[in-house]
VOPAGU-2260 file (C-alpha; in pm, 1 decimal, decimal comma):
REM VOPAGU-2260
SITE   aa  ch    i         X         Y         Z
SITE  MET   A    0   -2529,5     521,3     537,0
SITE  ARG   A    1   -2349,2     186,8     560,1
SITE  TYR   A    2   -1992,6     119,0     666,5
SITE  ALA   A    3   -1776,2    -188,4     729,7
SITE  VAL   A    4   -1610,7    -273,1    1061,0
SITE  VAL   A    5   -1414,8    -565,7    1204,2
SITE  GLY   A    6   -1685,1    -782,2    1359,2
SITE  GLY   A    7   -1453,0   -1040,6    1512,7
SITE  PRO   A    8   -1192,0   -1294,3    1399,4
SITE  SER   A    9   -1231,4   -1338,9    1021,1
SITE  SER   A   10   -1555,5   -1141,1    1032,6
SITE  ILE   A   11   -1679,4    -819,1     870,5
SITE  ARG   A   12   -1989,7    -644,5    1000,2
SITE  VAL   A   13   -2177,6    -380,5     800,4
SITE  ASP   A   14   -2334,0    -118,5    1026,6
SITE  GLU   A   15   -2568,5     168,6     946,1
SITE  SER   A   16   -2578,6     519,0    1091,0
SITE  GLU   A   17   -2654,4     876,4    1003,1
SITE  PRO   A   18   -2376,2    1046,2     804,5
SITE  PRO   A   19   -2122,9    1242,7    1013,5
SITE  VAL   A   20   -2181,6    1617,0    1035,3
SITE  PRO   A   21   -1877,7    1826,0     939,0
SITE  GLY   A   22   -1755,6    2068,8    1201,1
SITE  PRO   A   23   -1522,7    2365,8    1148,4
SITE  GLY   A   24   -1247,1    2265,1     906,2
SITE  ASP   A   25   -1394,0    1920,8     829,3
SITE  ILE   A   26   -1529,5    1789,2     499,3
SITE  LEU   A   27   -1780,6    1514,2     423,8
SITE  VAL   A   28   -1707,8    1288,1     126,2
SITE  ARG   A   29   -1925,7    1044,0     -65,7
SITE  MET   A   30   -1701,0     743,4    -123,1
SITE  ALA   A   31   -1684,9     625,4    -484,5
SITE  ALA   A   32   -1401,3     372,2    -463,4
SITE  CYS   A   33   -1179,5     230,5    -188,8
SITE  GLY   A   34    -928,5     -48,5    -225,2
SITE  ILE   A   35    -884,4    -343,0      11,0
SITE  CYS   A   36    -528,0    -345,2     142,6
SITE  GLY   A   37    -314,9    -622,2     287,8
SITE  SER   A   38    -318,9    -443,3     622,7
SITE  ASP   A   39    -701,4    -450,7     611,5
SITE  LEU   A   40    -685,4    -827,4     563,7
SITE  GLU   A   41    -443,8    -856,9     855,4
SITE  LYS   A   42    -689,3    -667,7    1078,4
SITE  VAL   A   43    -966,3    -912,6     992,3
SITE  TYR   A   44    -786,1   -1244,5     954,9
SITE  GLY   A   45    -455,2   -1197,9    1133,6
SITE  SER   A   46    -305,1   -1042,3    1443,7
SITE  TYR   A   47    -258,1    -679,9    1352,6
SITE  GLY   A   48     -13,2    -484,4    1569,1
SITE  GLN   A   49    -101,8    -127,0    1473,8
SITE  PRO   A   50    -317,1     114,7    1676,3
SITE  SER   A   51    -608,6     162,3    1435,3
SITE  MET   A   52    -852,0    -117,4    1347,6
SITE  ARG   A   53   -1055,4      99,7    1108,1
SITE  LEU   A   54   -1097,3     -51,1     763,7
SITE  GLY   A   55   -1032,1     129,9     438,5
SITE  HIS   A   56    -755,0     382,5     392,8
SITE  GLU   A   57    -752,5     412,4      14,0
SITE  PRO   A   58   -1075,4     605,9     -52,3
SITE  ALA   A   59   -1162,4     854,5    -322,3
SITE  GLY   A   60   -1492,3    1025,8    -382,8
SITE  THR   A   61   -1689,8    1347,9    -415,3
SITE  VAL   A   62   -1710,7    1621,7    -153,7
SITE  LEU   A   63   -2068,3    1653,0     -22,7
SITE  GLU   A   64   -2031,9    1919,3     246,2
SITE  VAL   A   65   -1760,2    2141,1     391,2
SITE  GLY   A   66   -1749,8    2283,0     742,1
SITE  GLY   A   67   -1679,3    2642,0     828,8
SITE  ASP   A   68   -1327,7    2777,3     770,3
SITE  VAL   A   69   -1255,2    2531,8     485,2
SITE  GLU   A   70   -1080,1    2706,2     197,6
SITE  GLY   A   71   -1004,4    2576,1    -150,6
SITE  ILE   A   72   -1238,3    2276,3    -129,4
SITE  SER   A   73   -1601,7    2286,8    -238,7
SITE  PRO   A   74   -1896,5    2048,8    -268,0
SITE  GLY   A   75   -1868,1    1859,3    -594,2
SITE  ASP   A   76   -1487,5    1840,4    -591,2
SITE  ARG   A   77   -1349,0    1497,9    -678,5
SITE  VAL   A   78   -1083,4    1406,8    -420,9
SITE  PHE   A   79    -846,9    1149,1    -281,4
SITE  THR   A   80    -826,4    1167,4      97,6
SITE  HIS   A   81    -535,7    1048,1     309,8
SITE  HIS   A   82    -638,5     881,2     635,4
SITE  HIS   A   83    -324,1     970,4     834,8
SITE  VAL   A   84    -141,8    1305,3     826,4
SITE  PRO   A   85     164,3    1396,0    1037,0
SITE  CYS   A   86     242,4    1725,5    1208,6
SITE  TYR   A   87     559,4    1803,1    1006,8
SITE  SER   A   88     714,1    1985,4    1302,6
SITE  CYS   A   89     821,2    1717,4    1554,5
SITE  HIS   A   90    1165,8    1554,1    1576,1
SITE  LEU   A   91    1060,4    1249,4    1373,0
SITE  CYS   A   92     898,0    1455,7    1098,0
SITE  ARG   A   93    1205,2    1678,0    1068,5
SITE  HIS   A   94    1417,6    1366,4    1018,9
SITE  GLY   A   95    1199,9    1226,6     738,6
SITE  ASN   A   96    1008,0     976,9     954,1
SITE  GLU   A   97     667,8    1138,1     908,4
SITE  THR   A   98     479,6     808,9     922,3
SITE  ARG   A   99     604,7     750,8    1277,0
SITE  CYS   A  100     496,9    1096,9    1394,6
SITE  PRO   A  101     287,8    1067,0    1715,3
SITE  GLU   A  102       6,9    1258,1    1544,8
SITE  TYR   A  103       8,3    1038,4    1233,7
SITE  SER   A  104    -194,4     747,1    1368,3
SITE  ARG   A  105    -419,8     973,6    1576,7
SITE  SER   A  106    -568,3    1128,0    1263,7
SITE  ASN   A  107    -815,6     916,4    1068,8
SITE  LEU   A  108   -1134,0     914,9     865,3
SITE  SER   A  109   -1466,7     876,1    1043,6
SITE  PRO   A  110   -1615,8     620,7    1068,0
SITE  CYS   A  111   -1364,1     474,3     822,2
SITE  GLY   A  112   -1274,9     472,1     451,6
SITE  LEU   A  113   -1497,7     170,8     379,4
SITE  ALA   A  114   -1809,6     381,1     431,2
SITE  GLU   A  115   -2063,5     517,3     187,8
SITE  GLU   A  116   -1994,1     860,3     339,3
SITE  TYR   A  117   -1705,5     958,1     564,2
SITE  LEU   A  118   -1569,6    1260,8     745,8
SITE  VAL   A  119   -1221,0    1399,0     684,3
SITE  PRO   A  120   -1109,9    1586,0     998,7
SITE  ALA   A  121    -979,4    1941,0     993,3
SITE  TRP   A  122    -631,3    1817,0    1090,4
SITE  ASN   A  123    -605,9    1622,2     764,2
SITE  VAL   A  124    -767,1    1895,2     553,9
SITE  GLU   A  125    -536,8    2167,9     686,6
SITE  ARG   A  126    -218,2    1965,4     636,9
SITE  GLY   A  127    -252,5    1852,3     277,4
SITE  GLY   A  128    -439,7    1527,5     327,9
SITE  VAL   A  129    -698,3    1607,0      58,9
SITE  LEU   A  130    -587,6    1598,6    -304,7
SITE  LYS   A  131    -811,1    1717,5    -586,9
SITE  LEU   A  132    -829,8    1477,1    -878,8
SITE  PRO   A  133    -784,2    1573,8   -1241,3
SITE  ASP   A  134   -1087,9    1510,8   -1461,3
SITE  SER   A  135    -891,5    1248,8   -1654,0
SITE  MET   A  136    -843,3    1026,6   -1345,8
SITE  THR   A  137   -1105,3     769,3   -1255,7
SITE  PHE   A  138   -1204,4     706,4    -895,0
SITE  GLU   A  139   -1065,1     353,6    -919,6
SITE  GLU   A  140    -727,4     490,8   -1024,1
SITE  ALA   A  141    -746,8     742,4    -739,2
SITE  ALA   A  142    -813,3     459,6    -492,2
SITE  LEU   A  143    -469,9     322,7    -585,6
SITE  ILE   A  144    -286,5     646,2    -503,4
SITE  GLU   A  145    -225,0     551,3    -140,1
SITE  PRO   A  146     -77,1     203,5    -200,2
SITE  LEU   A  147     136,1     344,3    -480,9
SITE  ALA   A  148     252,8     618,5    -243,4
SITE  CYS   A  149     361,1     351,8       5,8
SITE  CYS   A  150     569,1     190,0    -269,9
SITE  VAL   A  151     721,8     523,6    -372,0
SITE  ARG   A  152     823,0     587,1     -11,3
SITE  ALA   A  153     988,2     245,5      12,4
SITE  TRP   A  154    1200,1     311,7    -295,3
SITE  SER   A  155    1316,3     643,1    -151,7
SITE  LYS   A  156    1486,9     448,8     127,1
SITE  CYS   A  157    1743,4     274,9     -90,9
SITE  ARG   A  158    2013,3     349,0    -348,6
SITE  TYR   A  159    1999,4     197,4    -693,9
SITE  GLU   A  160    2125,5     252,0   -1046,7
SITE  ARG   A  161    1979,5     195,0   -1390,3
SITE  GLY   A  162    2048,6    -159,8   -1498,3
SITE  ASP   A  163    2035,7    -300,8   -1143,5
SITE  SER   A  164    1839,8    -615,3   -1061,5
SITE  VAL   A  165    1550,8    -649,1    -817,8
SITE  ALA   A  166    1347,4    -937,2    -678,7
SITE  VAL   A  167     995,0    -862,3    -559,7
SITE  PHE   A  168     876,5   -1121,3    -309,6
SITE  GLY   A  169     497,1   -1136,9    -309,4
SITE  VAL   A  170     324,9    -998,4    -618,2
SITE  GLY   A  171     -12,2    -896,8    -490,7
SITE  SER   A  172    -122,5    -555,0    -608,2
SITE  THR   A  173     153,4    -362,7    -426,7
SITE  GLY   A  174     413,5    -617,7    -529,3
SITE  MET   A  175     308,4    -558,0    -888,2
SITE  MET   A  176     339,0    -184,6    -830,6
SITE  HIS   A  177     696,5    -241,2    -712,1
SITE  ALA   A  178     770,2    -434,6   -1030,5
SITE  MET   A  179     614,5    -155,4   -1238,5
SITE  LEU   A  180     822,7     105,7   -1053,4
SITE  ALA   A  181    1136,3    -100,0   -1114,8
SITE  ALA   A  182    1059,2     -93,8   -1486,6
SITE  GLN   A  183    1008,9     284,8   -1471,3
SITE  TYR   A  184    1338,6     327,4   -1287,6
SITE  GLY   A  185    1526,7     133,7   -1554,5
SITE  PHE   A  186    1610,1    -191,2   -1375,6
SITE  GLY   A  187    1778,2    -443,9   -1600,4
SITE  GLY   A  188    1646,0    -754,7   -1426,8
SITE  ILE   A  189    1307,7    -773,8   -1255,3
SITE  TYR   A  190    1221,5   -1102,6   -1083,6
SITE  CYS   A  191     872,0   -1157,5    -942,4
SITE  VAL   A  192     855,4   -1425,6    -672,7
SITE  ASP   A  193     531,5   -1578,4    -544,4
SITE  VAL   A  194     360,0   -1905,8    -458,3
SITE  ASN   A  195      57,0   -1809,8    -668,6
SITE  ARG   A  196      84,2   -1889,2   -1039,9
SITE  PHE   A  197    -205,9   -1659,4   -1133,4
SITE  ARG   A  198     -34,0   -1360,3    -975,7
SITE  LEU   A  199     301,6   -1447,3   -1127,5
SITE  ASP   A  200     149,7   -1464,7   -1473,6
SITE  TYR   A  201     -40,6   -1139,8   -1415,7
SITE  ALA   A  202     274,0    -961,3   -1296,4
SITE  THR   A  203     481,7   -1074,3   -1590,9
SITE  SER   A  204     208,7    -952,7   -1826,6
SITE  LEU   A  205     242,0    -600,3   -1684,5
SITE  VAL   A  206     619,2    -555,6   -1713,1
SITE  ASP   A  207     912,3    -725,7   -1879,0
SITE  SER   A  208     991,5    -948,5   -1582,1
SITE  ASP   A  209    1075,2   -1307,2   -1496,3
SITE  GLY   A  210     837,7   -1506,4   -1274,0
SITE  VAL   A  211     992,4   -1732,7   -1011,4
SITE  MET   A  212     781,7   -1979,7    -813,9
SITE  ALA   A  213     874,1   -1949,4    -445,6
SITE  ASP   A  214    1024,2   -2264,1    -293,5
SITE  GLU   A  215    1325,8   -2371,7     -89,3
SITE  HIS   A  216    1551,1   -2305,8    -390,7
SITE  THR   A  217    1442,4   -1945,5    -455,5
SITE  ALA   A  218    1768,6   -1782,9    -344,9
SITE  GLU   A  219    1973,0   -2028,6    -551,3
SITE  THR   A  220    1752,8   -1961,8    -855,1
SITE  LEU   A  221    1794,9   -1585,3    -825,2
SITE  ARG   A  222    2171,8   -1612,4    -786,5
SITE  ARG   A  223    2186,2   -1829,8   -1095,4
SITE  LYS   A  224    1986,0   -1571,8   -1290,6
SITE  THR   A  225    2227,7   -1296,7   -1183,7
SITE  ASP   A  226    2556,7   -1468,0   -1275,7
SITE  GLY   A  227    2601,8   -1598,0    -923,2
SITE  ARG   A  228    2595,4   -1251,1    -765,5
SITE  GLY   A  229    2246,9   -1222,5    -626,8
SITE  VAL   A  230    2009,1    -934,0    -688,6
SITE  ASP   A  231    2100,3    -576,3    -600,7
SITE  LEU   A  232    1768,9    -513,0    -427,0
SITE  ALA   A  233    1493,9    -729,9    -279,3
SITE  VAL   A  234    1151,0    -592,0    -190,8
SITE  VAL   A  235     950,7    -812,0      45,6
SITE  ALA   A  236     589,0    -719,9     -30,2
SITE  THR   A  237     443,2    -992,2     192,3
SITE  GLY   A  238     435,1   -1052,6     565,6
SITE  SER   A  239     583,1   -1401,2     518,6
SITE  LEU   A  240     898,6   -1446,6     725,6
SITE  GLY   A  241    1002,2   -1724,9     490,5
SITE  ALA   A  242     999,3   -1474,2     205,3
SITE  LEU   A  243    1205,9   -1233,4     415,5
SITE  GLN   A  244    1468,6   -1500,6     476,9
SITE  SER   A  245    1475,6   -1587,2     106,9
SITE  ALA   A  246    1519,9   -1219,3      24,1
SITE  ILE   A  247    1815,4   -1187,4     262,2
SITE  ASP   A  248    1974,5   -1495,3     105,4
SITE  SER   A  249    1907,0   -1366,8    -247,6
SITE  VAL   A  250    2079,8   -1027,4    -242,9
SITE  ARG   A  251    2437,8    -973,8    -344,6
SITE  TYR   A  252    2721,0    -858,6    -118,5
SITE  GLY   A  253    2624,9    -505,7     -19,3
SITE  GLY   A  254    2266,1    -559,4    -136,0
SITE  THR   A  255    1953,0    -412,3      21,0
SITE  VAL   A  256    1636,3    -577,9     149,9
SITE  ILE   A  257    1324,8    -366,5     203,4
SITE  MET   A  258    1061,9    -497,3     445,2
SITE  PHE   A  259     739,1    -368,3     292,4
SITE  GLY   A  260     473,9    -627,6     375,4
SITE  VAL   A  261     294,0    -633,7     711,8
SITE  PRO   A  262     411,7    -913,7     943,3
SITE  SER   A  263     180,0   -1048,5    1211,6
SITE  LYS   A  264     210,1    -898,3    1557,9
SITE  GLY   A  265     484,4   -1070,7    1756,1
SITE  ALA   A  266     633,7   -1241,9    1450,4
SITE  THR   A  267     994,6   -1343,7    1511,1
SITE  MET   A  268    1262,6   -1528,6    1317,1
SITE  PRO   A  269    1618,7   -1645,4    1380,3
SITE  MET   A  270    1881,7   -1453,4    1188,3
SITE  ASP   A  271    2248,1   -1531,9    1125,7
SITE  MET   A  272    2394,9   -1191,3    1211,0
SITE  ASP   A  273    2740,3   -1289,8    1088,8
SITE  HIS   A  274    2576,8   -1366,0     753,2
SITE  MET   A  275    2429,1   -1014,9     751,0
SITE  TYR   A  276    2747,7    -846,9     873,6
SITE  SER   A  277    3004,1   -1022,0     655,5
SITE  ARG   A  278    2792,7    -976,0     342,6
SITE  GLU   A  279    2718,3    -610,5     427,9
SITE  VAL   A  280    2347,7    -659,1     372,0
SITE  THR   A  281    2124,6    -362,1     450,9
SITE  LEU   A  282    1780,2    -442,4     593,4
SITE  THR   A  283    1535,3    -152,5     609,5
SITE  GLY   A  284    1166,4    -119,4     682,9
SITE  SER   A  285     917,6     109,7     513,4
SITE  TYR   A  286     593,4     190,3     690,7
SITE  ALA   A  287     293,0     351,1     518,7
SITE  ALA   A  288     310,7     685,8     332,2
SITE  SER   A  289     282,9    1054,9     403,7
SITE  ASP   A  290      76,3    1299,1     202,6
SITE  LEU   A  291     402,4    1408,7      36,5
SITE  ASP   A  292     428,0    1057,1    -104,4
SITE  THR   A  293      63,3    1061,3    -215,3
SITE  LYS   A  294     127,7    1380,2    -411,2
SITE  SER   A  295     410,8    1205,8    -598,3
SITE  ALA   A  296     189,8     902,4    -661,1
SITE  LEU   A  297     -95,9    1116,7    -792,3
SITE  GLU   A  298     140,7    1278,9   -1041,9
SITE  MET   A  299     255,0     937,5   -1165,7
SITE  VAL   A  300    -102,6     821,7   -1219,7
SITE  ARG   A  301    -207,2    1152,9   -1375,8
SITE  ASP   A  302      85,7    1154,0   -1618,4
SITE  GLY   A  303      34,5     791,5   -1718,6
SITE  THR   A  304     371,8     686,9   -1577,4
SITE  MET   A  305     197,3     420,6   -1369,2
SITE  ASP   A  306    -106,5     256,2   -1528,8
SITE  VAL   A  307    -246,0     134,2   -1197,2
SITE  GLY   A  308    -595,3      82,3   -1335,5
SITE  ARG   A  309    -473,3    -243,6   -1489,2
SITE  LEU   A  310    -444,6    -390,8   -1139,4
SITE  VAL   A  311    -817,5    -375,3   -1060,8
SITE  THR   A  312    -978,1    -713,4   -1119,8
SITE  HIS   A  313   -1293,4    -717,5    -902,3
SITE  ARG   A  314   -1547,4    -479,3    -750,1
SITE  TYR   A  315   -1794,3    -513,6    -460,8
SITE  GLY   A  316   -2036,4    -282,4    -282,7
SITE  VAL   A  317   -2009,4    -194,6      86,7
SITE  ALA   A  318   -2293,7    -435,1     168,2
SITE  ASP   A  319   -2086,1    -722,1      24,7
SITE  ALA   A  320   -1771,0    -636,7     221,8
SITE  GLN   A  321   -1742,6    -984,6     375,3
SITE  ARG   A  322   -1746,2   -1152,0      33,5
SITE  ALA   A  323   -1495,2    -895,6     -93,3
SITE  PHE   A  324   -1253,9    -960,9     193,5
SITE  ASP   A  325   -1287,4   -1338,7     163,5
SITE  HIS   A  326   -1214,2   -1308,2    -207,5
SITE  ALA   A  327    -913,2   -1084,6    -146,1
SITE  ARG   A  328    -779,3   -1326,3     113,1
SITE  SER   A  329    -803,1   -1624,3    -120,5
SITE  GLY   A  330    -605,7   -1442,3    -389,5
SITE  SER   A  331    -682,9   -1722,9    -630,1
SITE  ASP   A  332    -792,5   -1502,5    -919,4
SITE  ALA   A  333    -775,8   -1148,8    -780,8
SITE  VAL   A  334    -517,2    -872,8    -786,3
SITE  LYS   A  335    -682,8    -555,6    -657,9
SITE  ILE   A  336   -1037,0    -560,1    -522,0
SITE  ILE   A  337   -1222,8    -231,4    -500,2
SITE  ILE   A  338   -1518,4    -147,4    -277,0
SITE  THR   A  339   -1753,4      95,2    -448,7
SITE  GLY   A  340   -1984,7     345,2    -279,3
């Protein structure tokens, strides 16, 4: 079987090996679809600051084999598999910070999600990291469960009301999901901000939103569009620190900024703390998703609440992973790129 690994700066290497053999509690899955995520791109082209350098954490496929002691999962089942699963018993888990659980990043798929076949460890299987797919859901839709779950988790961290306004900074595939969620949650003004005209046009075709080209006047433009107030909520779905600053400047008094995109390791920026304090701006981060979030995301896709399939624009095989990543990085005409098994 073939699988993709980080070969070096800006480089993908496709290796071959025998498929993993499931032990007690493990399952082996034949990957059918796996999305390329912004954090994957950061691992290859940037300076990623997280512990795992494995590529592909959005896979869905068909169960090939199950190890001993596995219950409720059988060969032939169509599944989405979460790469990280927390313990749900430590101090952080009990306080709702499951994605920062010490066990969360220790669990993973082997060799990775961007593999023709991969092993799901017993830890993940036993703790709800494997979700069976309804027959009506395609594998491509299932591959978007994890990024949607990350968005759902981010929204759970803030307060909002129907009719509020939101600015989404960076409308790649997850940024578009944020805009789609805002529409579902009844936001009265949805403003998509990006430097890429193709993505702005694509985003505004998905939801009733207003596209704003990012420049030095972005905050002023958003205040003008909101009667001088500023938006109630800003979601920064990019690692750009310039976008983060624009988001802070764009929210109203008492507004909230969610850091969702992945900044480069060691990224720093000056911040006027009096500006934050006197305007009562809340800045919060949202990291990854737990399997509780993936369950909510699966329900949204299953019920048709979120038509995530519309985000898929290109498909590549595992052998063409380098071309797929280069394409995703360029972003010139792509929204969501899927690797197929």
